[in-house]
Each structure stands twice: as structure tokens, then as C-alpha cells.
Predicted model as a PDB file, atoms N, CA, C, CB and O in Angstrom, pLDDT in the B-factor column:
MODEL        1                                                                  
ATOM      1  N   GLU A   1     116.458  85.057 108.099  1.00 49.00           N  
ATOM      2  CA  GLU A   1     116.729  86.674 109.083  1.00 49.00           C  
ATOM      3  C   GLU A   1     118.039  86.787 108.103  1.00 49.00           C  
ATOM      4  CB  GLU A   1     117.163  86.625 111.389  1.00 49.00           C  
ATOM      5  O   GLU A   1     119.173  86.309 108.139  1.00 49.00           O  
ATOM      6  N   THR A   2     117.518  87.424 107.450  1.00 56.00           N  
ATOM      7  CA  THR A   2     118.539  88.374 105.841  1.00 56.00           C  
ATOM      8  C   THR A   2     119.515  89.428 106.930  1.00 56.00           C  
ATOM      9  CB  THR A   2     117.000  89.906 104.252  1.00 56.00           C  
ATOM     10  O   THR A   2     120.713  89.166 107.027  1.00 56.00           O  
ATOM     11  N   GLY A   3     118.992  90.485 107.640  1.00 57.00           N  
ATOM     12  CA  GLY A   3     119.786  91.107 108.035  1.00 57.00           C  
ATOM     13  C   GLY A   3     119.648  92.229 108.177  1.00 57.00           C  
ATOM     14  O   GLY A   3     120.090  92.862 109.135  1.00 57.00           O  
ATOM     15  N   LEU A   4     118.653  92.939 106.738  1.00 57.00           N  
ATOM     16  CA  LEU A   4     118.654  93.873 106.451  1.00 57.00           C  
ATOM     17  C   LEU A   4     117.233  94.472 107.028  1.00 57.00           C  
ATOM     18  CB  LEU A   4     119.008  93.843 105.202  1.00 57.00           C  
ATOM     19  O   LEU A   4     116.315  93.708 107.326  1.00 57.00           O  
ATOM     20  N   ASP A   5     117.154  95.530 107.127  1.00 73.00           N  
ATOM     21  CA  ASP A   5     115.707  96.700 108.043  1.00 73.00           C  
ATOM     22  C   ASP A   5     114.393  95.437 106.923  1.00 73.00           C  
ATOM     23  CB  ASP A   5     115.685  99.695 107.209  1.00 73.00           C  
ATOM     24  O   ASP A   5     114.449  94.840 105.848  1.00 73.00           O  
ATOM     25  N   ALA A   6     113.114  95.666 108.347  1.00 74.00           N  
ATOM     26  CA  ALA A   6     112.643  94.509 107.387  1.00 74.00           C  
ATOM     27  C   ALA A   6     111.602  96.623 106.851  1.00 74.00           C  
ATOM     28  CB  ALA A   6     111.396  92.275 108.414  1.00 74.00           C  
ATOM     29  O   ALA A   6     110.712  96.623 106.001  1.00 74.00           O  
ATOM     30  N   ARG A   7     111.972  97.775 107.454  1.00 83.00           N  
ATOM     31  CA  ARG A   7     111.723  98.730 106.808  1.00 83.00           C  
ATOM     32  C   ARG A   7     111.843  99.796 105.521  1.00 83.00           C  
ATOM     33  CB  ARG A   7     111.832  98.929 107.360  1.00 83.00           C  
ATOM     34  O   ARG A   7     111.448 100.922 105.220  1.00 83.00           O  
ATOM     35  N   ASP A   8     112.975  98.262 104.725  1.00 90.00           N  
ATOM     36  CA  ASP A   8     113.975  98.690 103.838  1.00 90.00           C  
ATOM     37  C   ASP A   8     113.181  98.569 101.975  1.00 90.00           C  
ATOM     38  CB  ASP A   8     115.500  97.504 104.214  1.00 90.00           C  
ATOM     39  O   ASP A   8     113.152  97.545 101.292  1.00 90.00           O  
ATOM     40  N   PRO A   9     112.785  99.574 101.689  1.00 92.00           N  
ATOM     41  CA  PRO A   9     111.963 100.084 101.017  1.00 92.00           C  
ATOM     42  C   PRO A   9     112.250  99.181  99.514  1.00 92.00           C  
ATOM     43  CB  PRO A   9     112.141 101.695 101.101  1.00 92.00           C  
ATOM     44  O   PRO A   9     111.484  98.978  98.572  1.00 92.00           O  
ATOM     45  N   SER A  10     113.213  98.891  99.662  1.00 89.00           N  
ATOM     46  CA  SER A  10     113.783  97.289  98.122  1.00 89.00           C  
ATOM     47  C   SER A  10     113.225  96.406  98.365  1.00 89.00           C  
ATOM     48  CB  SER A  10     115.428  96.436  97.929  1.00 89.00           C  
ATOM     49  O   SER A  10     112.384  95.879  97.637  1.00 89.00           O  
ATOM     50  N   ARG A  11     113.739  95.859  99.994  1.00 90.00           N  
ATOM     51  CA  ARG A  11     112.845  95.177 100.656  1.00 90.00           C  
ATOM     52  C   ARG A  11     111.198  94.591 100.620  1.00 90.00           C  
ATOM     53  CB  ARG A  11     112.987  95.761 101.402  1.00 90.00           C  
ATOM     54  O   ARG A  11     110.744  93.510 100.244  1.00 90.00           O  
ATOM     55  N   LEU A  12     110.654  95.602 101.087  1.00 93.00           N  
ATOM     56  CA  LEU A  12     109.564  95.411 100.880  1.00 93.00           C  
ATOM     57  C   LEU A  12     108.778  95.416  99.042  1.00 93.00           C  
ATOM     58  CB  LEU A  12     109.165  96.373 101.848  1.00 93.00           C  
ATOM     59  O   LEU A  12     107.732  94.833  98.754  1.00 93.00           O  
ATOM     60  N   ILE A  13     109.339  95.944  98.408  1.00 92.00           N  
ATOM     61  CA  ILE A  13     109.128  96.202  96.760  1.00 92.00           C  
ATOM     62  C   ILE A  13     109.063  94.547  96.439  1.00 92.00           C  
ATOM     63  CB  ILE A  13     110.681  97.220  95.784  1.00 92.00           C  
ATOM     64  O   ILE A  13     108.226  93.878  95.833  1.00 92.00           O  
ATOM     65  N   ASN A  14     110.606  94.108  97.270  1.00 90.00           N  
ATOM     66  CA  ASN A  14     110.603  92.530  96.404  1.00 90.00           C  
ATOM     67  C   ASN A  14     109.599  91.452  96.758  1.00 90.00           C  
ATOM     68  CB  ASN A  14     112.013  91.709  96.642  1.00 90.00           C  
ATOM     69  O   ASN A  14     109.215  90.554  96.008  1.00 90.00           O  
ATOM     70  N   ARG A  15     109.182  91.698  98.170  1.00 91.00           N  
ATOM     71  CA  ARG A  15     108.480  91.424  98.722  1.00 91.00           C  
ATOM     72  C   ARG A  15     106.901  91.022  98.063  1.00 91.00           C  
ATOM     73  CB  ARG A  15     108.701  92.263  99.479  1.00 91.00           C  
ATOM     74  O   ARG A  15     106.136  90.069  97.912  1.00 91.00           O  
ATOM     75  N   GLY A  16     107.011  92.220  97.849  1.00 92.00           N  
ATOM     76  CA  GLY A  16     105.767  92.217  96.760  1.00 92.00           C  
ATOM     77  C   GLY A  16     105.952  91.898  95.578  1.00 92.00           C  
ATOM     78  O   GLY A  16     105.017  91.176  95.232  1.00 92.00           O  
ATOM     79  N   THR A  17     106.844  92.090  94.568  1.00 90.00           N  
ATOM     80  CA  THR A  17     106.877  91.216  93.902  1.00 90.00           C  
ATOM     81  C   THR A  17     106.728  89.794  93.671  1.00 90.00           C  
ATOM     82  CB  THR A  17     107.411  91.427  93.751  1.00 90.00           C  
ATOM     83  O   THR A  17     106.252  89.116  92.761  1.00 90.00           O  
ATOM     84  N   ALA A  18     107.338  89.533  94.887  1.00 91.00           N  
ATOM     85  CA  ALA A  18     107.962  88.018  95.098  1.00 91.00           C  
ATOM     86  C   ALA A  18     105.750  87.630  95.260  1.00 91.00           C  
ATOM     87  CB  ALA A  18     109.608  87.699  97.224  1.00 91.00           C  
ATOM     88  O   ALA A  18     105.205  86.713  94.647  1.00 91.00           O  
ATOM     89  N   TYR A  19     105.176  88.385  95.982  1.00 92.00           N  
ATOM     90  CA  TYR A  19     103.887  87.772  96.809  1.00 92.00           C  
ATOM     91  C   TYR A  19     102.527  87.938  94.995  1.00 92.00           C  
ATOM     92  CB  TYR A  19     103.323  89.350  98.871  1.00 92.00           C  
ATOM     93  O   TYR A  19     101.615  87.174  94.678  1.00 92.00           O  
ATOM     94  N   ALA A  20     102.975  89.104  94.340  1.00 90.00           N  
ATOM     95  CA  ALA A  20     102.193  88.802  93.444  1.00 90.00           C  
ATOM     96  C   ALA A  20     102.950  87.582  92.080  1.00 90.00           C  
ATOM     97  CB  ALA A  20     101.738  90.306  92.983  1.00 90.00           C  
ATOM     98  O   ALA A  20     102.570  87.414  90.922  1.00 90.00           O  
ATOM     99  N   ARG A  21     103.731  87.136  92.592  1.00 89.00           N  
ATOM    100  CA  ARG A  21     104.529  85.809  90.742  1.00 89.00           C  
ATOM    101  C   ARG A  21     103.550  84.439  92.268  1.00 89.00           C  
ATOM    102  CB  ARG A  21     108.167  85.451  90.261  1.00 89.00           C  
ATOM    103  O   ARG A  21     103.323  83.312  91.828  1.00 89.00           O  
ATOM    104  N   LEU A  22     103.232  84.637  93.396  1.00 92.00           N  
ATOM    105  CA  LEU A  22     102.155  83.547  93.629  1.00 92.00           C  
ATOM    106  C   LEU A  22     101.232  83.474  93.556  1.00 92.00           C  
ATOM    107  CB  LEU A  22     101.985  83.139  94.340  1.00 92.00           C  
ATOM    108  O   LEU A  22     100.685  82.375  93.470  1.00 92.00           O  
ATOM    109  N   GLY A  23     100.469  84.799  93.552  1.00 89.00           N  
ATOM    110  CA  GLY A  23      99.642  85.371  92.474  1.00 89.00           C  
ATOM    111  C   GLY A  23      98.514  86.008  94.506  1.00 89.00           C  
ATOM    112  O   GLY A  23      97.283  86.017  94.521  1.00 89.00           O  
ATOM    113  N   GLY A  24      99.443  86.448  95.930  1.00 87.00           N  
ATOM    114  CA  GLY A  24      98.443  86.854  96.482  1.00 87.00           C  
ATOM    115  C   GLY A  24      98.538  88.517  96.612  1.00 87.00           C  
ATOM    116  O   GLY A  24      99.243  89.247  97.310  1.00 87.00           O  
ATOM    117  N   THR A  25      97.454  88.789  95.573  1.00 89.00           N  
ATOM    118  CA  THR A  25      97.042  90.554  95.315  1.00 89.00           C  
ATOM    119  C   THR A  25      97.299  91.116  96.976  1.00 89.00           C  
ATOM    120  CB  THR A  25      94.877  90.891  94.670  1.00 89.00           C  
ATOM    121  O   THR A  25      98.019  92.052  97.322  1.00 89.00           O  
ATOM    122  N   ALA A  26      96.683  90.456  97.616  1.00 93.00           N  
ATOM    123  CA  ALA A  26      96.501  91.437  98.958  1.00 93.00           C  
ATOM    124  C   ALA A  26      97.662  91.865  99.248  1.00 93.00           C  
ATOM    125  CB  ALA A  26      95.939  90.826 100.272  1.00 93.00           C  
ATOM    126  O   ALA A  26      98.021  93.041  99.194  1.00 93.00           O  
ATOM    127  N   GLU A  27      98.704  90.366  99.768  1.00 93.00           N  
ATOM    128  CA  GLU A  27      99.639  90.585 100.447  1.00 93.00           C  
ATOM    129  C   GLU A  27     100.582  91.478  98.965  1.00 93.00           C  
ATOM    130  CB  GLU A  27     100.203  89.046 101.267  1.00 93.00           C  
ATOM    131  O   GLU A  27     100.964  92.433  99.642  1.00 93.00           O  
ATOM    132  N   THR A  28     100.992  91.692  97.945  1.00 93.00           N  
ATOM    133  CA  THR A  28     101.317  92.871  97.060  1.00 93.00           C  
ATOM    134  C   THR A  28     101.270  94.233  97.801  1.00 93.00           C  
ATOM    135  CB  THR A  28     100.314  92.922  95.867  1.00 93.00           C  
ATOM    136  O   THR A  28     102.183  94.866  98.331  1.00 93.00           O  
ATOM    137  N   ALA A  29      99.656  94.561  97.662  1.00 94.00           N  
ATOM    138  CA  ALA A  29      99.449  95.809  97.287  1.00 94.00           C  
ATOM    139  C   ALA A  29      99.737  96.230  99.027  1.00 94.00           C  
ATOM    140  CB  ALA A  29      97.819  96.144  96.394  1.00 94.00           C  
ATOM    141  O   ALA A  29      99.797  97.433  99.280  1.00 94.00           O  
ATOM    142  N   ALA A  30      99.885  95.369 100.019  1.00 95.00           N  
ATOM    143  CA  ALA A  30      99.916  95.715 101.369  1.00 95.00           C  
ATOM    144  C   ALA A  30     101.636  96.249 101.246  1.00 95.00           C  
ATOM    145  CB  ALA A  30      99.449  94.268 102.539  1.00 95.00           C  
ATOM    146  O   ALA A  30     102.052  97.296 101.741  1.00 95.00           O  
ATOM    147  N   ALA A  31     102.384  95.362 100.551  1.00 94.00           N  
ATOM    148  CA  ALA A  31     103.842  95.401 100.620  1.00 94.00           C  
ATOM    149  C   ALA A  31     104.184  97.241  99.768  1.00 94.00           C  
ATOM    150  CB  ALA A  31     104.578  93.691  99.565  1.00 94.00           C  
ATOM    151  O   ALA A  31     104.812  98.219 100.173  1.00 94.00           O  
ATOM    152  N   TYR A  32     103.539  97.016  98.714  1.00 95.00           N  
ATOM    153  CA  TYR A  32     103.908  97.723  98.328  1.00 95.00           C  
ATOM    154  C   TYR A  32     103.759  99.204  99.072  1.00 95.00           C  
ATOM    155  CB  TYR A  32     103.559  97.451  97.327  1.00 95.00           C  
ATOM    156  O   TYR A  32     104.617 100.081  99.168  1.00 95.00           O  
ATOM    157  N   ASP A  33     102.358  99.196  99.578  1.00 95.00           N  
ATOM    158  CA  ASP A  33     101.680 100.162 100.325  1.00 95.00           C  
ATOM    159  C   ASP A  33     102.438 100.958 101.155  1.00 95.00           C  
ATOM    160  CB  ASP A  33     100.765  99.624 101.042  1.00 95.00           C  
ATOM    161  O   ASP A  33     102.563 102.177 101.274  1.00 95.00           O  
ATOM    162  N   SER A  34     103.296  99.230 102.140  1.00 94.00           N  
ATOM    163  CA  SER A  34     104.317  99.469 103.554  1.00 94.00           C  
ATOM    164  C   SER A  34     105.399 100.592 102.562  1.00 94.00           C  
ATOM    165  CB  SER A  34     105.375  97.517 104.376  1.00 94.00           C  
ATOM    166  O   SER A  34     105.590 101.704 103.053  1.00 94.00           O  
ATOM    167  N   ALA A  35     105.970 100.318 101.405  1.00 94.00           N  
ATOM    168  CA  ALA A  35     107.067 100.940 100.863  1.00 94.00           C  
ATOM    169  C   ALA A  35     107.230 102.566 100.272  1.00 94.00           C  
ATOM    170  CB  ALA A  35     107.303 100.088  99.894  1.00 94.00           C  
ATOM    171  O   ALA A  35     108.300 103.125 100.034  1.00 94.00           O  
ATOM    172  N   ILE A  36     105.927 103.116 100.118  1.00 95.00           N  
ATOM    173  CA  ILE A  36     105.714 104.222 100.040  1.00 95.00           C  
ATOM    174  C   ILE A  36     105.015 104.849 100.829  1.00 95.00           C  
ATOM    175  CB  ILE A  36     105.432 104.380  99.196  1.00 95.00           C  
ATOM    176  O   ILE A  36     104.471 105.924 100.576  1.00 95.00           O  
ATOM    177  N   GLY A  37     104.940 104.085 102.146  1.00 94.00           N  
ATOM    178  CA  GLY A  37     104.161 104.627 103.384  1.00 94.00           C  
ATOM    179  C   GLY A  37     105.359 105.453 104.586  1.00 94.00           C  
ATOM    180  O   GLY A  37     105.198 106.395 105.361  1.00 94.00           O  
ATOM    181  N   ILE A  38     106.566 104.571 104.273  1.00 90.00           N  
ATOM    182  CA  ILE A  38     107.571 104.207 105.132  1.00 90.00           C  
ATOM    183  C   ILE A  38     108.144 105.663 105.363  1.00 90.00           C  
ATOM    184  CB  ILE A  38     108.608 103.062 104.521  1.00 90.00           C  
ATOM    185  O   ILE A  38     107.356 106.356 104.719  1.00 90.00           O  
ATOM    186  N   PRO A  39     109.041 106.475 105.902  1.00 90.00           N  
ATOM    187  CA  PRO A  39     109.797 107.620 105.539  1.00 90.00           C  
ATOM    188  C   PRO A  39     111.613 107.519 105.203  1.00 90.00           C  
ATOM    189  CB  PRO A  39     109.490 108.561 106.771  1.00 90.00           C  
ATOM    190  O   PRO A  39     112.300 108.539 105.170  1.00 90.00           O  
ATOM    191  N   ILE A  40     112.243 105.991 104.952  1.00 87.00           N  
ATOM    192  CA  ILE A  40     113.118 105.872 104.628  1.00 87.00           C  
ATOM    193  C   ILE A  40     113.070 105.854 103.161  1.00 87.00           C  
ATOM    194  CB  ILE A  40     113.541 105.058 105.248  1.00 87.00           C  
ATOM    195  O   ILE A  40     112.697 104.761 102.736  1.00 87.00           O  
ATOM    196  N   ARG A  41     113.345 106.772 102.208  1.00 88.00           N  
ATOM    197  CA  ARG A  41     113.633 106.323 100.488  1.00 88.00           C  
ATOM    198  C   ARG A  41     114.989 106.769 100.124  1.00 88.00           C  
ATOM    199  CB  ARG A  41     112.522 107.124  99.278  1.00 88.00           C  
ATOM    200  O   ARG A  41     115.827 107.365 100.800  1.00 88.00           O  
ATOM    201  N   TYR A  42     115.025 106.286  98.719  1.00 90.00           N  
ATOM    202  CA  TYR A  42     116.248 105.856  98.445  1.00 90.00           C  
ATOM    203  C   TYR A  42     116.094 105.786  96.989  1.00 90.00           C  
ATOM    204  CB  TYR A  42     116.672 104.588  99.164  1.00 90.00           C  
ATOM    205  O   TYR A  42     114.963 105.815  96.503  1.00 90.00           O  
ATOM    206  N   ASP A  43     117.819 105.639  95.776  1.00 94.00           N  
ATOM    207  CA  ASP A  43     117.195 105.561  94.976  1.00 94.00           C  
ATOM    208  C   ASP A  43     117.460 104.396  94.596  1.00 94.00           C  
ATOM    209  CB  ASP A  43     117.222 106.408  94.290  1.00 94.00           C  
ATOM    210  O   ASP A  43     118.539 104.236  95.166  1.00 94.00           O  
ATOM    211  N   LEU A  44     117.193 103.119  93.847  1.00 92.00           N  
ATOM    212  CA  LEU A  44     117.369 102.209  93.305  1.00 92.00           C  
ATOM    213  C   LEU A  44     116.922 101.976  92.030  1.00 92.00           C  
ATOM    214  CB  LEU A  44     117.107 101.546  93.948  1.00 92.00           C  
ATOM    215  O   LEU A  44     116.097 102.440  91.244  1.00 92.00           O  
ATOM    216  N   GLU A  45     118.423 100.377  92.132  1.00 91.00           N  
ATOM    217  CA  GLU A  45     118.316  99.771  90.593  1.00 91.00           C  
ATOM    218  C   GLU A  45     117.610  99.386  90.288  1.00 91.00           C  
ATOM    219  CB  GLU A  45     118.875  99.019  90.109  1.00 91.00           C  
ATOM    220  O   GLU A  45     117.213  98.388  90.891  1.00 91.00           O  
ATOM    221  N   LEU A  46     116.780  99.922  88.950  1.00 87.00           N  
ATOM    222  CA  LEU A  46     116.129  98.476  88.350  1.00 87.00           C  
ATOM    223  C   LEU A  46     117.279  97.592  87.190  1.00 87.00           C  
ATOM    224  CB  LEU A  46     114.470  98.975  87.332  1.00 87.00           C  
ATOM    225  O   LEU A  46     118.464  97.724  86.881  1.00 87.00           O  
ATOM    226  N   ALA A  47     116.126  96.641  86.794  1.00 85.00           N  
ATOM    227  CA  ALA A  47     116.761  95.083  86.460  1.00 85.00           C  
ATOM    228  C   ALA A  47     117.127  96.173  85.138  1.00 85.00           C  
ATOM    229  CB  ALA A  47     115.512  93.191  86.249  1.00 85.00           C  
ATOM    230  O   ALA A  47     117.913  95.619  84.370  1.00 85.00           O  
ATOM    231  N   ASP A  48     116.856  97.199  84.808  1.00 88.00           N  
ATOM    232  CA  ASP A  48     116.713  97.676  83.077  1.00 88.00           C  
ATOM    233  C   ASP A  48     117.973  98.986  83.196  1.00 88.00           C  
ATOM    234  CB  ASP A  48     114.596  98.499  82.488  1.00 88.00           C  
ATOM    235  O   ASP A  48     118.139  99.990  82.502  1.00 88.00           O  
ATOM    236  N   GLY A  49     118.655  98.506  84.276  1.00 90.00           N  
ATOM    237  CA  GLY A  49     119.725  99.616  84.501  1.00 90.00           C  
ATOM    238  C   GLY A  49     119.753 101.255  85.360  1.00 90.00           C  
ATOM    239  O   GLY A  49     120.754 101.693  85.927  1.00 90.00           O  
ATOM    240  N   ARG A  50     118.087 102.149  85.257  1.00 90.00           N  
ATOM    241  CA  ARG A  50     117.812 102.794  85.879  1.00 90.00           C  
ATOM    242  C   ARG A  50     117.889 103.140  87.098  1.00 90.00           C  
ATOM    243  CB  ARG A  50     117.281 102.751  85.658  1.00 90.00           C  
ATOM    244  O   ARG A  50     117.867 102.104  87.763  1.00 90.00           O  
ATOM    245  N   TYR A  51     117.942 103.741  87.539  1.00 94.00           N  
ATOM    246  CA  TYR A  51     118.117 104.398  89.508  1.00 94.00           C  
ATOM    247  C   TYR A  51     116.754 105.618  89.357  1.00 94.00           C  
ATOM    248  CB  TYR A  51     120.411 105.659  90.061  1.00 94.00           C  
ATOM    249  O   TYR A  51     116.663 106.689  88.757  1.00 94.00           O  
ATOM    250  N   VAL A  52     115.864 104.866  90.180  1.00 95.00           N  
ATOM    251  CA  VAL A  52     114.560 105.307  90.333  1.00 95.00           C  
ATOM    252  C   VAL A  52     114.531 105.878  91.812  1.00 95.00           C  
ATOM    253  CB  VAL A  52     113.506 104.128  90.046  1.00 95.00           C  
ATOM    254  O   VAL A  52     115.592 105.697  92.409  1.00 95.00           O  
ATOM    255  N   ASP A  53     113.489 106.563  92.565  1.00 96.00           N  
ATOM    256  CA  ASP A  53     113.279 106.760  94.191  1.00 96.00           C  
ATOM    257  C   ASP A  53     112.386 106.297  94.640  1.00 96.00           C  
ATOM    258  CB  ASP A  53     113.151 107.913  94.713  1.00 96.00           C  
ATOM    259  O   ASP A  53     111.254 106.515  94.207  1.00 96.00           O  
ATOM    260  N   SER A  54     112.651 105.492  95.679  1.00 95.00           N  
ATOM    261  CA  SER A  54     111.995 104.161  95.874  1.00 95.00           C  
ATOM    262  C   SER A  54     110.377 104.172  95.827  1.00 95.00           C  
ATOM    263  CB  SER A  54     112.462 103.601  97.270  1.00 95.00           C  
ATOM    264  O   SER A  54     109.693 103.358  95.207  1.00 95.00           O  
ATOM    265  N   ARG A  55     109.927 105.188  96.556  1.00 95.00           N  
ATOM    266  CA  ARG A  55     108.400 105.699  96.560  1.00 95.00           C  
ATOM    267  C   ARG A  55     108.083 106.073  95.231  1.00 95.00           C  
ATOM    268  CB  ARG A  55     108.100 106.971  97.518  1.00 95.00           C  
ATOM    269  O   ARG A  55     107.266 106.981  95.385  1.00 95.00           O  
ATOM    270  N   TRP A  56     108.319 105.836  93.508  1.00 95.00           N  
ATOM    271  CA  TRP A  56     107.870 105.951  92.965  1.00 95.00           C  
ATOM    272  C   TRP A  56     108.557 104.794  92.343  1.00 95.00           C  
ATOM    273  CB  TRP A  56     107.651 107.022  92.735  1.00 95.00           C  
ATOM    274  O   TRP A  56     108.364 104.908  91.133  1.00 95.00           O  
ATOM    275  N   ALA A  57     109.327 103.643  92.602  1.00 94.00           N  
ATOM    276  CA  ALA A  57     108.570 103.005  92.170  1.00 94.00           C  
ATOM    277  C   ALA A  57     107.744 101.945  92.509  1.00 94.00           C  
ATOM    278  CB  ALA A  57     108.980 102.859  91.582  1.00 94.00           C  
ATOM    279  O   ALA A  57     107.386 101.002  91.802  1.00 94.00           O  
ATOM    280  N   ALA A  58     107.355 102.317  94.206  1.00 95.00           N  
ATOM    281  CA  ALA A  58     106.262 101.351  94.399  1.00 95.00           C  
ATOM    282  C   ALA A  58     105.430 100.842  93.870  1.00 95.00           C  
ATOM    283  CB  ALA A  58     105.735 101.508  94.939  1.00 95.00           C  
ATOM    284  O   ALA A  58     104.969  99.761  93.503  1.00 95.00           O  
ATOM    285  N   ARG A  59     105.149 103.264  93.926  1.00 95.00           N  
ATOM    286  CA  ARG A  59     104.285 103.755  93.391  1.00 95.00           C  
ATOM    287  C   ARG A  59     103.788 103.509  92.298  1.00 95.00           C  
ATOM    288  CB  ARG A  59     104.453 104.561  93.411  1.00 95.00           C  
ATOM    289  O   ARG A  59     102.645 103.931  92.118  1.00 95.00           O  
ATOM    290  N   THR A  60     104.453 102.756  91.204  1.00 94.00           N  
ATOM    291  CA  THR A  60     104.489 102.011  90.041  1.00 94.00           C  
ATOM    292  C   THR A  60     104.460 100.522  89.821  1.00 94.00           C  
ATOM    293  CB  THR A  60     105.438 102.368  89.545  1.00 94.00           C  
ATOM    294  O   THR A  60     104.635  99.884  88.783  1.00 94.00           O  
ATOM    295  N   ALA A  61     104.263 100.224  90.732  1.00 93.00           N  
ATOM    296  CA  ALA A  61     104.806  98.979  91.248  1.00 93.00           C  
ATOM    297  C   ALA A  61     103.153  98.412  91.043  1.00 93.00           C  
ATOM    298  CB  ALA A  61     105.689  99.011  93.030  1.00 93.00           C  
ATOM    299  O   ALA A  61     102.607  97.524  90.388  1.00 93.00           O  
ATOM    300  N   LEU A  62     102.804  99.280  91.829  1.00 94.00           N  
ATOM    301  CA  LEU A  62     101.142  99.064  93.080  1.00 94.00           C  
ATOM    302  C   LEU A  62     100.044  99.486  91.686  1.00 94.00           C  
ATOM    303  CB  LEU A  62     100.925 100.864  95.092  1.00 94.00           C  
ATOM    304  O   LEU A  62      98.905  99.062  91.492  1.00 94.00           O  
ATOM    305  N   ALA A  63     100.747 100.339  90.950  1.00 94.00           N  
ATOM    306  CA  ALA A  63      99.809 100.813  89.576  1.00 94.00           C  
ATOM    307  C   ALA A  63      99.452 100.431  88.377  1.00 94.00           C  
ATOM    308  CB  ALA A  63     100.106 101.660  89.137  1.00 94.00           C  
ATOM    309  O   ALA A  63      98.541 100.729  87.604  1.00 94.00           O  
ATOM    310  N   ASN A  64     101.330  98.923  88.360  1.00 91.00           N  
ATOM    311  CA  ASN A  64     101.294  97.720  87.363  1.00 91.00           C  
ATOM    312  C   ASN A  64     100.617  96.827  87.810  1.00 91.00           C  
ATOM    313  CB  ASN A  64     102.471  97.116  87.012  1.00 91.00           C  
ATOM    314  O   ASN A  64     100.022  96.129  86.989  1.00 91.00           O  
ATOM    315  N   LEU A  65     100.485  96.572  89.044  1.00 91.00           N  
ATOM    316  CA  LEU A  65      99.659  95.157  90.052  1.00 91.00           C  
ATOM    317  C   LEU A  65      98.253  95.625  89.462  1.00 91.00           C  
ATOM    318  CB  LEU A  65      99.737  95.211  92.328  1.00 91.00           C  
ATOM    319  O   LEU A  65      97.486  94.937  88.788  1.00 91.00           O  
ATOM    320  N   ASN A  66      98.006  97.575  90.057  1.00 91.00           N  
ATOM    321  CA  ASN A  66      96.204  97.269  89.427  1.00 91.00           C  
ATOM    322  C   ASN A  66      95.742  97.386  88.231  1.00 91.00           C  
ATOM    323  CB  ASN A  66      95.174  98.118  89.921  1.00 91.00           C  
ATOM    324  O   ASN A  66      94.540  97.200  88.047  1.00 91.00           O  
ATOM    325  N   GLN A  67      96.851  97.819  86.845  1.00 90.00           N  
ATOM    326  CA  GLN A  67      96.373  97.608  85.283  1.00 90.00           C  
ATOM    327  C   GLN A  67      96.770  96.610  84.932  1.00 90.00           C  
ATOM    328  CB  GLN A  67      96.752  98.487  84.259  1.00 90.00           C  
ATOM    329  O   GLN A  67      97.006  96.497  83.729  1.00 90.00           O  
ATOM    330  N   GLY A  68      97.117  94.962  86.229  1.00 87.00           N  
ATOM    331  CA  GLY A  68      97.068  94.227  85.368  1.00 87.00           C  
ATOM    332  C   GLY A  68      98.905  93.633  84.153  1.00 87.00           C  
ATOM    333  O   GLY A  68      99.308  92.682  83.484  1.00 87.00           O  
ATOM    334  N   ARG A  69      99.290  94.831  84.547  1.00 85.00           N  
ATOM    335  CA  ARG A  69     100.410  94.882  83.810  1.00 85.00           C  
ATOM    336  C   ARG A  69     102.095  93.927  84.684  1.00 85.00           C  
ATOM    337  CB  ARG A  69     100.520  96.721  83.591  1.00 85.00           C  
ATOM    338  O   ARG A  69     102.263  93.640  85.870  1.00 85.00           O  
ATOM    339  N   PRO A  70     102.836  93.742  83.727  1.00 79.00           N  
ATOM    340  CA  PRO A  70     104.460  93.452  84.386  1.00 79.00           C  
ATOM    341  C   PRO A  70     104.796  93.933  85.106  1.00 79.00           C  
ATOM    342  CB  PRO A  70     105.507  93.580  83.861  1.00 79.00           C  
ATOM    343  O   PRO A  70     104.818  95.162  85.168  1.00 79.00           O  
ATOM    344  N   LEU A  71     105.224  93.118  86.005  1.00 78.00           N  
ATOM    345  CA  LEU A  71     105.640  93.889  87.672  1.00 78.00           C  
ATOM    346  C   LEU A  71     106.993  94.470  87.319  1.00 78.00           C  
ATOM    347  CB  LEU A  71     105.868  92.615  89.276  1.00 78.00           C  
ATOM    348  O   LEU A  71     107.566  94.303  86.243  1.00 78.00           O  
ATOM    349  N   LEU A  72     107.484  95.244  88.457  1.00 75.00           N  
ATOM    350  CA  LEU A  72     108.048  95.855  88.434  1.00 75.00           C  
ATOM    351  C   LEU A  72     109.364  95.104  88.923  1.00 75.00           C  
ATOM    352  CB  LEU A  72     107.493  96.785  88.872  1.00 75.00           C  
ATOM    353  O   LEU A  72     109.141  94.474  89.957  1.00 75.00           O  
ATOM    354  N   ALA A  73     110.852  94.981  88.406  1.00 75.00           N  
ATOM    355  CA  ALA A  73     111.752  94.069  88.393  1.00 75.00           C  
ATOM    356  C   ALA A  73     113.353  95.303  89.041  1.00 75.00           C  
ATOM    357  CB  ALA A  73     111.733  93.236  86.537  1.00 75.00           C  
ATOM    358  O   ALA A  73     113.904  96.242  88.467  1.00 75.00           O  
ATOM    359  N   LEU A  74     113.619  94.617  90.529  1.00 78.00           N  
ATOM    360  CA  LEU A  74     114.240  95.328  91.691  1.00 78.00           C  
ATOM    361  C   LEU A  74     115.788  94.647  91.266  1.00 78.00           C  
ATOM    362  CB  LEU A  74     113.470  94.898  93.468  1.00 78.00           C  
ATOM    363  O   LEU A  74     116.159  93.532  91.635  1.00 78.00           O  
ATOM    364  N   ALA A  75     116.619  95.627  90.372  1.00 66.00           N  
ATOM    365  CA  ALA A  75     118.095  94.460  90.255  1.00 66.00           C  
ATOM    366  C   ALA A  75     119.129  94.591  91.272  1.00 66.00           C  
ATOM    367  CB  ALA A  75     119.057  94.672  88.824  1.00 66.00           C  
ATOM    368  O   ALA A  75     120.230  94.088  91.049  1.00 66.00           O  
ATOM    369  N   ARG A  76     118.838  95.393  92.693  1.00 60.00           N  
ATOM    370  CA  ARG A  76     119.390  95.293  93.998  1.00 60.00           C  
ATOM    371  C   ARG A  76     117.930  96.295  95.150  1.00 60.00           C  
ATOM    372  CB  ARG A  76     121.322  96.176  93.880  1.00 60.00           C  
ATOM    373  O   ARG A  76     118.075  96.409  96.367  1.00 60.00           O  
TER     374      ARG A  76                                                      
ENDMDL                                                                          
END                                                                             
């Protein structure tokens, strides 16, 4: 247990990315969909230093997954 809220968008997006790296496409999509659908949203820092809305990050990560593009990496 990390003490983080299970509905935290960054946690869900990072969980989806971890699933993707393990080859779990269905689990990946479910985690990204959860991040898109929850009412909690805020700005997230990407690995490249940009800040983006958490729903945008989740939608982008899902689109990348569906198109076989590189995964979205969050910094925090």
C-alpha cells in the first residue's frame, strides 16, 4: 500500500503503463479508461517537463496504445 488514492489519475496512468510494459493490453486500456472517467483531474508533469491535464494524458496514452506508439511517461 502506497497510501495514494486508488482513484488518483497519475496512479491509474502509471499502472496502465506498467501493464502495457508487461503485455497486458486489456488491463492497460482499463486503467487508462478509469483515469479518463473519474471526476478527479489535475495537471500532471510528463517526463519531458511539460504539464498536461490528467484526462488529456490518459486519452493520449490510450490513443498511443491503440496505435502501437510509445507509451506516455509521467514524471510524477
